Biopython code that builds the backbone (N, CA, C, O; Angstrom):
import numpy as np
from Bio.PDB.StructureBuilder import StructureBuilder

atoms = [
    (1, "MET", "N", (-29.512, 29.123, 29.954)),
    (1, "MET", "CA", (-30.675, 29.489, 29.829)),
    (1, "MET", "C", (-31.445, 27.956, 30.187)),
    (1, "MET", "O", (-32.392, 27.859, 30.969)),
    (2, "ALA", "N", (-30.981, 27.091, 29.629)),
    (2, "ALA", "CA", (-31.848, 25.920, 29.449)),
    (2, "ALA", "C", (-31.914, 25.804, 30.384)),
    (2, "ALA", "O", (-33.066, 25.904, 30.804)),
    (3, "LYS", "N", (-31.103, 25.590, 31.168)),
    (3, "LYS", "CA", (-31.990, 24.972, 32.557)),
    (3, "LYS", "C", (-32.530, 25.898, 33.407)),
    (3, "LYS", "O", (-32.506, 25.504, 34.573)),
    (4, "THR", "N", (-33.077, 27.136, 33.233)),
    (4, "THR", "CA", (-33.908, 27.419, 34.099)),
    (4, "THR", "C", (-35.185, 26.821, 33.259)),
    (4, "THR", "O", (-36.170, 26.280, 33.762)),
    (5, "ASN", "N", (-34.861, 27.119, 31.401)),
    (5, "ASN", "CA", (-36.614, 26.444, 31.108)),
    (5, "ASN", "C", (-36.546, 24.858, 31.462)),
    (5, "ASN", "O", (-37.702, 24.435, 31.472)),
    (6, "THR", "N", (-36.092, 24.357, 31.604)),
    (6, "THR", "CA", (-35.689, 22.865, 32.304)),
    (6, "THR", "C", (-36.690, 22.617, 33.537)),
    (6, "THR", "O", (-37.584, 21.795, 33.734)),
    (7, "THR", "N", (-36.117, 23.759, 34.338)),
    (7, "THR", "CA", (-36.502, 23.281, 35.395)),
    (7, "THR", "C", (-38.163, 24.102, 35.527)),
    (7, "THR", "O", (-39.069, 23.432, 36.022)),
    (8, "GLU", "N", (-38.407, 25.276, 35.147)),
    (8, "GLU", "CA", (-39.734, 26.071, 34.714)),
    (8, "GLU", "C", (-40.601, 24.745, 34.143)),
    (8, "GLU", "O", (-41.789, 24.523, 34.376)),
    (9, "LEU", "N", (-40.034, 24.237, 33.640)),
    (9, "LEU", "CA", (-41.246, 22.458, 32.864)),
    (9, "LEU", "C", (-41.273, 21.949, 33.304)),
    (9, "LEU", "O", (-42.172, 21.140, 33.076)),
    (10, "LEU", "N", (-40.690, 21.769, 34.103)),
    (10, "LEU", "CA", (-40.283, 20.829, 35.449)),
    (10, "LEU", "C", (-41.205, 20.990, 36.605)),
    (10, "LEU", "O", (-41.889, 20.038, 36.981)),
    (11, "GLU", "N", (-41.264, 22.356, 37.287)),
    (11, "GLU", "CA", (-42.309, 23.016, 38.050)),
    (11, "GLU", "C", (-43.536, 22.884, 37.820)),
    (11, "GLU", "O", (-44.402, 22.451, 38.579)),
    (12, "ALA", "N", (-43.642, 23.298, 36.643)),
    (12, "ALA", "CA", (-45.171, 23.629, 35.778)),
    (12, "ALA", "C", (-45.589, 21.898, 35.823)),
    (12, "ALA", "O", (-46.612, 21.524, 36.396)),
    (13, "PHE", "N", (-45.022, 21.321, 35.411)),
    (13, "PHE", "CA", (-45.632, 19.512, 35.073)),
    (13, "PHE", "C", (-45.309, 19.121, 36.961)),
    (13, "PHE", "O", (-46.252, 18.366, 37.199)),
    (14, "ALA", "N", (-44.795, 19.209, 37.811)),
    (14, "ALA", "CA", (-45.278, 18.998, 38.908)),
    (14, "ALA", "C", (-46.749, 19.344, 39.401)),
    (14, "ALA", "O", (-47.579, 18.573, 39.882)),
    (15, "ALA", "N", (-46.856, 20.766, 39.145)),
    (15, "ALA", "CA", (-48.472, 21.500, 39.401)),
    (15, "ALA", "C", (-49.519, 21.279, 39.045)),
    (15, "ALA", "O", (-50.690, 21.418, 39.400)),
    (16, "GLU", "N", (-48.742, 20.765, 37.990)),
    (16, "GLU", "CA", (-50.482, 20.392, 37.371)),
    (16, "GLU", "C", (-50.634, 18.814, 37.985)),
    (16, "GLU", "O", (-51.552, 18.368, 38.673)),
    (17, "ILE", "N", (-49.609, 18.238, 37.575)),
    (17, "ILE", "CA", (-50.105, 16.267, 38.470)),
    (17, "ILE", "C", (-50.089, 17.003, 39.912)),
    (17, "ILE", "O", (-51.117, 16.456, 40.311)),
    (18, "GLY", "N", (-49.874, 17.465, 40.523)),
    (18, "GLY", "CA", (-50.226, 17.677, 42.396)),
    (18, "GLY", "C", (-51.727, 18.353, 42.288)),
    (18, "GLY", "O", (-52.366, 18.724, 43.272)),
    (19, "GLU", "N", (-52.131, 18.439, 41.073)),
    (19, "GLU", "CA", (-53.326, 19.596, 41.206)),
    (19, "GLU", "C", (-54.509, 18.934, 40.879)),
    (19, "GLU", "O", (-55.653, 19.234, 41.222)),
    (20, "ASN", "N", (-53.959, 17.585, 39.868)),
    (20, "ASN", "CA", (-55.156, 16.392, 39.095)),
    (20, "ASN", "C", (-54.986, 15.713, 39.380)),
    (20, "ASN", "O", (-55.955, 14.971, 39.224)),
    (21, "VAL", "N", (-53.738, 14.958, 40.127)),
    (21, "VAL", "CA", (-54.100, 13.128, 40.758)),
    (21, "VAL", "C", (-53.686, 13.537, 41.931)),
    (21, "VAL", "O", (-52.946, 14.267, 42.591)),
    (22, "TYR", "N", (-54.688, 12.550, 41.879)),
    (22, "TYR", "CA", (-55.114, 12.575, 43.861)),
    (22, "TYR", "C", (-54.524, 10.679, 44.043)),
    (22, "TYR", "O", (-54.140, 9.874, 43.194)),
    (23, "ILE", "N", (-54.727, 10.555, 45.726)),
    (23, "ILE", "CA", (-54.270, 8.892, 46.070)),
    (23, "ILE", "C", (-55.650, 8.896, 46.886)),
    (23, "ILE", "O", (-55.808, 9.646, 47.849)),
    (24, "ASP", "N", (-56.671, 7.980, 46.423)),
    (24, "ASP", "CA", (-58.051, 7.631, 46.580)),
    (24, "ASP", "C", (-57.656, 6.704, 48.037)),
    (24, "ASP", "O", (-57.302, 5.625, 47.560)),
    (25, "ILE", "N", (-57.583, 6.630, 49.009)),
    (25, "ILE", "CA", (-58.095, 5.601, 50.745)),
    (25, "ILE", "C", (-59.559, 6.114, 50.997)),
    (25, "ILE", "O", (-59.864, 7.299, 51.132)),
    (26, "ALA", "N", (-60.142, 5.389, 51.025)),
    (26, "ALA", "CA", (-61.564, 4.840, 51.428)),
    (26, "ALA", "C", (-62.230, 6.171, 51.213)),
    (26, "ALA", "O", (-62.629, 6.953, 52.076)),
    (27, "LYS", "N", (-62.284, 6.298, 49.748)),
    (27, "LYS", "CA", (-63.097, 7.492, 49.142)),
    (27, "LYS", "C", (-62.462, 8.922, 49.209)),
    (27, "LYS", "O", (-62.547, 9.898, 48.463)),
    (28, "TRP", "N", (-61.833, 8.697, 50.313)),
    (28, "TRP", "CA", (-60.850, 9.967, 51.018)),
    (28, "TRP", "C", (-60.120, 10.105, 49.357)),
    (28, "TRP", "O", (-59.902, 9.188, 48.565)),
    (29, "HIS", "N", (-59.778, 12.007, 49.147)),
    (29, "HIS", "CA", (-58.649, 12.103, 48.128)),
    (29, "HIS", "C", (-57.956, 13.067, 48.520)),
    (29, "HIS", "O", (-58.341, 14.232, 48.614)),
    (30, "LEU", "N", (-56.375, 12.439, 48.896)),
    (30, "LEU", "CA", (-55.581, 12.932, 49.097)),
    (30, "LEU", "C", (-54.662, 13.321, 47.710)),
    (30, "LEU", "O", (-54.184, 12.488, 46.940)),
    (31, "TYR", "N", (-54.504, 15.242, 47.557)),
    (31, "TYR", "CA", (-53.698, 15.474, 46.302)),
    (31, "TYR", "C", (-52.375, 15.072, 46.208)),
    (31, "TYR", "O", (-51.822, 14.880, 47.291)),
    (32, "LEU", "N", (-51.576, 14.855, 44.988)),
    (32, "LEU", "CA", (-49.894, 14.294, 45.266)),
    (32, "LEU", "C", (-49.601, 15.419, 45.129)),
    (32, "LEU", "O", (-48.537, 15.413, 44.510)),
    (33, "SER", "N", (-49.970, 16.652, 45.380)),
    (33, "SER", "CA", (-49.519, 18.060, 46.134)),
    (33, "SER", "C", (-49.113, 18.207, 47.315)),
    (33, "SER", "O", (-48.066, 18.612, 47.819)),
    (34, "ASP", "N", (-50.598, 17.618, 47.899)),
    (34, "ASP", "CA", (-50.912, 17.799, 49.448)),
    (34, "ASP", "C", (-49.930, 16.713, 49.881)),
    (34, "ASP", "O", (-49.072, 16.936, 50.734)),
    (35, "ALA", "N", (-50.090, 15.397, 49.205)),
    (35, "ALA", "CA", (-49.174, 14.760, 50.149)),
    (35, "ALA", "C", (-47.382, 15.027, 49.632)),
    (35, "ALA", "O", (-46.493, 14.346, 50.144)),
    (36, "LYS", "N", (-47.111, 15.994, 48.678)),
    (36, "LYS", "CA", (-45.687, 16.468, 48.863)),
    (36, "LYS", "C", (-45.360, 15.144, 47.612)),
    (36, "LYS", "O", (-44.172, 15.252, 47.307)),
    (37, "LEU", "N", (-45.950, 14.095, 46.907)),
    (37, "LEU", "CA", (-45.560, 13.254, 45.939)),
    (37, "LEU", "C", (-45.572, 14.348, 44.501)),
    (37, "LEU", "O", (-44.838, 13.960, 43.592)),
    (38, "HIS", "N", (-46.200, 15.420, 44.291)),
    (38, "HIS", "CA", (-45.877, 15.605, 42.928)),
    (38, "HIS", "C", (-44.851, 15.865, 42.298)),
    (38, "HIS", "O", (-44.767, 15.781, 41.073)),
    (39, "THR", "N", (-43.881, 16.236, 43.111)),
    (39, "THR", "CA", (-42.251, 16.513, 42.471)),
    (39, "THR", "C", (-42.053, 15.556, 41.963)),
    (39, "THR", "O", (-41.995, 15.327, 40.755)),
    (40, "LEU", "N", (-41.861, 14.547, 43.250)),
    (40, "LEU", "CA", (-40.994, 13.214, 42.883)),
    (40, "LEU", "C", (-41.519, 12.431, 41.575)),
    (40, "LEU", "O", (-40.769, 11.801, 40.828)),
    (41, "VAL", "N", (-43.159, 12.582, 41.371)),
    (41, "VAL", "CA", (-43.813, 12.151, 40.584)),
    (41, "VAL", "C", (-42.950, 12.515, 39.313)),
    (41, "VAL", "O", (-42.142, 11.810, 38.709)),
    (42, "ALA", "N", (-43.440, 14.114, 39.023)),
    (42, "ALA", "CA", (-42.692, 14.851, 37.704)),
    (42, "ALA", "C", (-41.228, 14.452, 37.621)),
    (42, "ALA", "O", (-40.824, 14.712, 36.488)),
    (43, "GLU", "N", (-40.279, 13.923, 38.380)),
    (43, "GLU", "CA", (-39.598, 14.315, 38.206)),
    (43, "GLU", "C", (-39.000, 12.825, 37.826)),
    (43, "GLU", "O", (-37.816, 12.791, 37.491)),
    (44, "GLN", "N", (-39.885, 11.366, 37.863)),
    (44, "GLN", "CA", (-39.483, 10.538, 37.600)),
    (44, "GLN", "C", (-39.984, 10.129, 35.795)),
    (44, "GLN", "O", (-39.611, 9.314, 34.952)),
    (45, "LEU", "N", (-40.807, 11.006, 35.855)),
    (45, "LEU", "CA", (-41.724, 10.864, 34.522)),
    (45, "LEU", "C", (-41.180, 11.794, 33.719)),
    (45, "LEU", "O", (-41.340, 11.601, 32.514)),
    (46, "TYR", "N", (-40.514, 12.859, 34.088)),
    (46, "TYR", "CA", (-39.647, 13.411, 33.547)),
    (46, "TYR", "C", (-39.024, 13.220, 31.936)),
    (46, "TYR", "O", (-39.226, 13.959, 30.972)),
    (47, "PRO", "N", (-38.158, 11.900, 32.008)),
    (47, "PRO", "CA", (-37.679, 11.359, 31.044)),
    (47, "PRO", "C", (-38.552, 10.877, 29.954)),
    (47, "PRO", "O", (-37.983, 10.694, 28.877)),
    (48, "LEU", "N", (-40.002, 10.598, 30.025)),
    (48, "LEU", "CA", (-40.667, 10.418, 29.084)),
    (48, "LEU", "C", (-41.201, 11.320, 28.197)),
    (48, "LEU", "O", (-41.404, 10.969, 27.035)),
    (49, "ILE", "N", (-41.523, 12.719, 28.671)),
    (49, "ILE", "CA", (-41.918, 13.670, 28.263)),
    (49, "ILE", "C", (-40.909, 14.521, 27.430)),
    (49, "ILE", "O", (-41.095, 15.571, 26.815)),
    (50, "THR", "N", (-39.549, 13.602, 27.623)),
    (50, "THR", "CA", (-38.534, 14.319, 26.877)),
    (50, "THR", "C", (-37.558, 13.704, 25.703)),
    (50, "THR", "O", (-36.700, 14.212, 24.981)),
    (51, "SER", "N", (-38.061, 12.435, 25.841)),
    (51, "SER", "CA", (-37.948, 11.054, 24.727)),
    (51, "SER", "C", (-39.135, 11.168, 23.940)),
    (51, "SER", "O", (-40.314, 11.501, 24.055)),
    (52, "ASP", "N", (-38.006, 10.590, 22.764)),
    (52, "ASP", "CA", (-38.729, 10.587, 21.070)),
    (52, "ASP", "C", (-40.181, 9.734, 21.080)),
    (52, "ASP", "O", (-41.296, 10.220, 20.890)),
    (53, "LYS", "N", (-39.774, 7.987, 21.423)),
    (53, "LYS", "CA", (-40.753, 7.263, 21.918)),
    (53, "LYS", "C", (-42.128, 8.150, 22.130)),
    (53, "LYS", "O", (-42.314, 8.947, 23.049)),
    (54, "THR", "N", (-43.056, 7.825, 21.058)),
    (54, "THR", "CA", (-44.779, 7.942, 21.956)),
    (54, "THR", "C", (-44.819, 7.542, 23.459)),
    (54, "THR", "O", (-44.290, 6.562, 23.984)),
    (55, "VAL", "N", (-45.756, 8.772, 24.178)),
    (55, "VAL", "CA", (-45.349, 7.805, 25.546)),
    (55, "VAL", "C", (-46.941, 6.792, 25.594)),
    (55, "VAL", "O", (-47.931, 7.362, 25.136)),
    (56, "ASP", "N", (-47.085, 5.642, 26.029)),
    (56, "ASP", "CA", (-48.193, 5.068, 26.531)),
    (56, "ASP", "C", (-48.506, 4.754, 27.997)),
    (56, "ASP", "O", (-48.057, 4.350, 29.069)),
    (57, "GLU", "N", (-48.743, 4.855, 27.849)),
    (57, "GLU", "CA", (-49.816, 4.335, 29.930)),
    (57, "GLU", "C", (-49.018, 2.440, 30.129)),
    (57, "GLU", "O", (-48.748, 2.093, 31.279)),
    (58, "ASP", "N", (-48.832, 1.770, 29.349)),
    (58, "ASP", "CA", (-48.038, 0.848, 30.386)),
    (58, "ASP", "C", (-46.183, 1.672, 31.250)),
    (58, "ASP", "O", (-45.713, 1.431, 32.362)),
    (59, "ALA", "N", (-45.558, 2.723, 30.003)),
    (59, "ALA", "CA", (-44.792, 3.336, 30.558)),
    (59, "ALA", "C", (-45.095, 4.187, 32.021)),
    (59, "ALA", "O", (-44.377, 4.289, 33.015)),
    (60, "VAL", "N", (-46.243, 4.664, 31.783)),
    (60, "VAL", "CA", (-46.599, 5.171, 33.193)),
    (60, "VAL", "C", (-46.227, 4.321, 33.826)),
    (60, "VAL", "O", (-45.052, 4.147, 34.150)),
    (61, "THR", "N", (-47.340, 3.506, 34.177)),
    (61, "THR", "CA", (-47.446, 2.619, 34.810)),
    (61, "THR", "C", (-46.276, 1.857, 35.206)),
    (61, "THR", "O", (-46.450, 1.320, 36.300)),
    (62, "LYS", "N", (-45.256, 1.653, 34.737)),
    (62, "LYS", "CA", (-44.019, 1.323, 35.322)),
    (62, "LYS", "C", (-43.634, 1.996, 36.361)),
    (62, "LYS", "O", (-43.476, 1.455, 37.455)),
    (63, "VAL", "N", (-43.446, 3.205, 36.158)),
    (63, "VAL", "CA", (-43.326, 4.546, 37.068)),
    (63, "VAL", "C", (-43.732, 4.566, 38.231)),
    (63, "VAL", "O", (-43.126, 4.772, 39.282)),
    (64, "LEU", "N", (-45.142, 4.270, 37.954)),
    (64, "LEU", "CA", (-45.876, 4.595, 39.098)),
    (64, "LEU", "C", (-45.561, 3.629, 40.309)),
    (64, "LEU", "O", (-45.501, 3.900, 41.508)),
    (65, "GLU", "N", (-45.300, 1.917, 39.382)),
    (65, "GLU", "CA", (-45.450, 1.021, 40.160)),
    (65, "GLU", "C", (-43.706, 0.589, 40.723)),
    (65, "GLU", "O", (-43.363, -0.388, 41.388)),
    (66, "SER", "N", (-42.749, 1.845, 40.106)),
    (66, "SER", "CA", (-41.435, 1.602, 40.658)),
    (66, "SER", "C", (-41.558, 3.073, 42.154)),
    (66, "SER", "O", (-40.634, 3.110, 42.967)),
    (67, "ILE", "N", (-42.733, 4.096, 42.283)),
    (67, "ILE", "CA", (-42.609, 5.167, 43.230)),
    (67, "ILE", "C", (-43.161, 4.391, 44.594)),
    (67, "ILE", "O", (-44.242, 3.807, 44.511)),
    (68, "LYS", "N", (-42.519, 4.381, 45.690)),
    (68, "LYS", "CA", (-42.947, 3.611, 47.005)),
    (68, "LYS", "C", (-43.578, 4.620, 47.544)),
    (68, "LYS", "O", (-42.945, 5.672, 47.637)),
    (69, "VAL", "N", (-44.995, 4.574, 48.046)),
    (69, "VAL", "CA", (-45.170, 5.634, 49.413)),
    (69, "VAL", "C", (-45.058, 4.854, 51.017)),
    (69, "VAL", "O", (-45.495, 3.705, 51.088)),
    (70, "LYS", "N", (-44.689, 5.260, 51.812)),
    (70, "LYS", "CA", (-44.789, 4.375, 53.380)),
    (70, "LYS", "C", (-46.649, 5.115, 53.452)),
    (70, "LYS", "O", (-47.350, 5.959, 52.895)),
    (71, "ILE", "N", (-46.690, 4.347, 54.265)),
    (71, "ILE", "CA", (-48.200, 4.530, 54.857)),
    (71, "ILE", "C", (-47.440, 3.444, 56.553)),
    (71, "ILE", "O", (-46.388, 2.925, 56.927)),
    (72, "GLY", "N", (-49.026, 3.684, 57.080)),
    (72, "GLY", "CA", (-48.270, 3.247, 58.551)),
    (72, "GLY", "C", (-47.454, 4.130, 59.351)),
    (72, "GLY", "O", (-47.412, 3.723, 60.512)),
    (73, "GLY", "N", (-46.801, 5.170, 59.169)),
    (73, "GLY", "CA", (-45.705, 5.383, 59.625)),
    (73, "GLY", "C", (-44.845, 4.655, 59.394)),
    (73, "GLY", "O", (-44.015, 4.361, 60.255)),
    (74, "GLY", "N", (-44.817, 4.196, 58.228)),
    (74, "GLY", "CA", (-43.217, 3.469, 58.091)),
    (74, "GLY", "C", (-43.759, 1.912, 57.659)),
    (74, "GLY", "O", (-43.253, 1.207, 56.787)),
    (75, "ARG", "N", (-44.847, 1.599, 58.454)),
    (75, "ARG", "CA", (-44.562, 0.383, 58.903)),
    (75, "ARG", "C", (-44.096, -0.550, 57.512)),
    (75, "ARG", "O", (-43.353, -1.530, 57.443)),
    (76, "ARG", "N", (-44.894, 0.220, 56.401)),
    (76, "ARG", "CA", (-44.864, -0.553, 54.516)),
    (76, "ARG", "C", (-45.124, 0.704, 53.916)),
    (76, "ARG", "O", (-45.507, 1.822, 54.259)),
    (77, "GLU", "N", (-44.566, -0.248, 52.291)),
    (77, "GLU", "CA", (-44.634, 0.340, 51.565)),
    (77, "GLU", "C", (-45.456, -0.081, 50.227)),
    (77, "GLU", "O", (-45.335, -1.095, 49.540)),
    (78, "LEU", "N", (-46.565, 1.323, 50.046)),
    (78, "LEU", "CA", (-46.996, 0.487, 48.820)),
    (78, "LEU", "C", (-46.550, 1.191, 47.072)),
    (78, "LEU", "O", (-46.297, 2.377, 46.865)),
    (79, "SER", "N", (-46.556, 0.367, 46.283)),
    (79, "SER", "CA", (-46.428, 1.321, 45.226)),
    (79, "SER", "C", (-47.535, 2.239, 44.857)),
    (79, "SER", "O", (-48.679, 1.784, 44.830)),
    (80, "LEU", "N", (-47.312, 3.488, 44.569)),
    (80, "LEU", "CA", (-48.104, 4.324, 44.016)),
    (80, "LEU", "C", (-49.318, 4.476, 42.982)),
    (80, "LEU", "O", (-50.225, 5.301, 42.869)),
    (81, "ILE", "N", (-48.854, 3.038, 42.100)),
    (81, "ILE", "CA", (-50.170, 2.378, 41.371)),
    (81, "ILE", "C", (-51.236, 2.340, 41.976)),
    (81, "ILE", "O", (-52.295, 2.934, 41.775)),
    (82, "ASP", "N", (-50.876, 1.487, 42.869)),
    (82, "ASP", "CA", (-52.460, 0.815, 44.171)),
    (82, "ASP", "C", (-52.380, 1.799, 45.098)),
    (82, "ASP", "O", (-52.014, 1.398, 46.202)),
    (83, "LEU", "N", (-52.565, 2.752, 45.022)),
    (83, "LEU", "CA", (-53.364, 4.056, 45.646)),
    (83, "LEU", "C", (-54.325, 5.375, 44.459)),
    (83, "LEU", "O", (-55.181, 6.231, 44.685)),
    (84, "LEU", "N", (-53.642, 4.937, 43.285)),
    (84, "LEU", "CA", (-54.315, 6.066, 42.381)),
    (84, "LEU", "C", (-55.712, 5.242, 41.963)),
    (84, "LEU", "O", (-55.633, 4.073, 41.588)),
    (85, "PRO", "N", (-56.745, 5.803, 42.036)),
    (85, "PRO", "CA", (-57.555, 5.605, 40.588)),
    (85, "PRO", "C", (-57.768, 5.117, 39.524)),
    (85, "PRO", "O", (-56.795, 5.732, 39.089)),
    (86, "LEU", "N", (-58.154, 4.534, 38.583)),
    (86, "LEU", "CA", (-58.080, 4.173, 37.021)),
    (86, "LEU", "C", (-58.531, 5.716, 36.646)),
    (86, "LEU", "O", (-58.346, 5.944, 35.450)),
    (87, "GLN", "N", (-59.037, 6.742, 37.324)),
    (87, "GLN", "CA", (-59.585, 7.776, 36.508)),
    (87, "GLN", "C", (-57.885, 9.084, 36.737)),
    (87, "GLN", "O", (-57.711, 10.176, 36.195)),
    (88, "CYS", "N", (-57.317, 8.621, 37.344)),
    (88, "CYS", "CA", (-56.065, 9.526, 37.965)),
    (88, "CYS", "C", (-55.254, 8.857, 36.908)),
    (88, "CYS", "O", (-54.800, 9.546, 35.994)),
    (89, "GLN", "N", (-55.097, 7.945, 36.940)),
    (89, "GLN", "CA", (-53.888, 6.854, 35.902)),
    (89, "GLN", "C", (-53.944, 7.849, 34.774)),
    (89, "GLN", "O", (-53.188, 8.726, 34.355)),
    (90, "VAL", "N", (-55.506, 7.229, 34.335)),
    (90, "VAL", "CA", (-55.515, 7.998, 33.082)),
    (90, "VAL", "C", (-55.131, 9.276, 32.550)),
    (90, "VAL", "O", (-54.182, 9.579, 31.826)),
    (91, "SER", "N", (-56.007, 9.929, 33.026)),
    (91, "SER", "CA", (-55.285, 11.785, 33.255)),
    (91, "SER", "C", (-54.068, 12.256, 33.691)),
    (91, "SER", "O", (-53.844, 13.466, 33.710)),
    (92, "LEU", "N", (-53.076, 11.259, 34.122)),
    (92, "LEU", "CA", (-51.839, 11.517, 34.756)),
    (92, "LEU", "C", (-50.931, 11.042, 33.138)),
    (92, "LEU", "O", (-50.017, 11.783, 32.776)),
    (93, "VAL", "N", (-51.290, 9.791, 32.281)),
    (93, "VAL", "CA", (-50.721, 9.921, 31.392)),
    (93, "VAL", "C", (-51.682, 11.224, 30.236)),
    (93, "VAL", "O", (-50.973, 12.027, 29.629)),
    (94, "ASP", "N", (-52.631, 11.271, 30.120)),
    (94, "ASP", "CA", (-53.277, 12.742, 29.392)),
    (94, "ASP", "C", (-51.992, 13.842, 29.931)),
    (94, "ASP", "O", (-50.958, 13.921, 29.267)),
    (95, "ILE", "N", (-52.092, 14.263, 30.580)),
    (95, "ILE", "CA", (-51.249, 15.774, 31.050)),
    (95, "ILE", "C", (-49.490, 15.224, 30.694)),
    (95, "ILE", "O", (-48.797, 16.096, 30.169)),
    (96, "VAL", "N", (-48.717, 13.677, 30.997)),
    (96, "VAL", "CA", (-47.708, 13.596, 30.262)),
    (96, "VAL", "C", (-47.688, 13.424, 28.649)),
    (96, "VAL", "O", (-46.623, 13.616, 28.062)),
    (97, "GLU", "N", (-48.632, 13.133, 28.064)),
    (97, "GLU", "CA", (-48.827, 13.282, 26.835)),
    (97, "GLU", "C", (-48.774, 14.874, 25.830)),
    (97, "GLU", "O", (-48.288, 15.208, 24.750)),
    (98, "LYS", "N", (-49.517, 15.485, 26.841)),
    (98, "LYS", "CA", (-49.293, 16.992, 26.784)),
    (98, "LYS", "C", (-47.950, 17.909, 26.791)),
    (98, "LYS", "O", (-47.517, 18.695, 25.949)),
    (99, "TYR", "N", (-47.451, 17.506, 28.070)),
    (99, "TYR", "CA", (-46.073, 18.150, 28.492)),
    (99, "TYR", "C", (-44.917, 17.187, 26.499)),
    (99, "TYR", "O", (-44.198, 17.662, 25.621)),
    (100, "GLN", "N", (-45.214, 16.428, 26.675)),
    (100, "GLN", "CA", (-44.788, 15.658, 25.608)),
    (100, "GLN", "C", (-44.453, 15.993, 24.143)),
    (100, "GLN", "O", (-43.489, 16.109, 23.386)),
    (101, "ARG", "N", (-46.481, 16.129, 24.189)),
    (101, "ARG", "CA", (-46.159, 17.389, 22.619)),
    (101, "ARG", "C", (-45.595, 18.755, 22.495)),
    (101, "ARG", "O", (-45.340, 19.329, 21.436)),
    (102, "GLY", "N", (-45.348, 19.432, 24.285)),
    (102, "GLY", "CA", (-45.325, 20.652, 23.693)),
    (102, "GLY", "C", (-43.477, 21.034, 23.644)),
    (102, "GLY", "O", (-42.941, 22.082, 23.284)),
    (103, "MET", "N", (-42.648, 19.375, 24.298)),
    (103, "MET", "CA", (-41.553, 19.480, 23.887)),
    (103, "MET", "C", (-41.184, 20.158, 22.434)),
    (103, "MET", "O", (-40.011, 20.234, 22.068)),
]
sb = StructureBuilder()
sb.init_structure("model")
sb.init_model(0)
sb.init_chain("A")
sb.init_seg("    ")
for serial, (resi, resn, name, xyz) in enumerate(atoms, 1):
    if name == "N":
        sb.init_residue(resn, " ", resi, " ")
    sb.init_atom(name, np.array(xyz, "f"), 0.0, 1.0, " ", f" {name:<3s}", serial, name[0])
structure = sb.get_structure()
């Protein structure tokens, strides 16, 4: 049963990230769900919401820096942090904090 709850929590977490966080390229907004990155981001951030430590912006930033996004048909890779506007980073921290409070 705990596994189901964890799976459901992770899916809800990923969905909220995918609907609220986007990549900004030349003022075009590509939401993480459309870019198929929301699940990866949720999986990488999940340990933060299950941790006893208070989530802070630095921890979220480190995770975003570690996620590489291929661009140009895979010719280059950029850290996800470089593609997110500051507003989305703040929204993401808020989402992580919300889910951690709910744990």
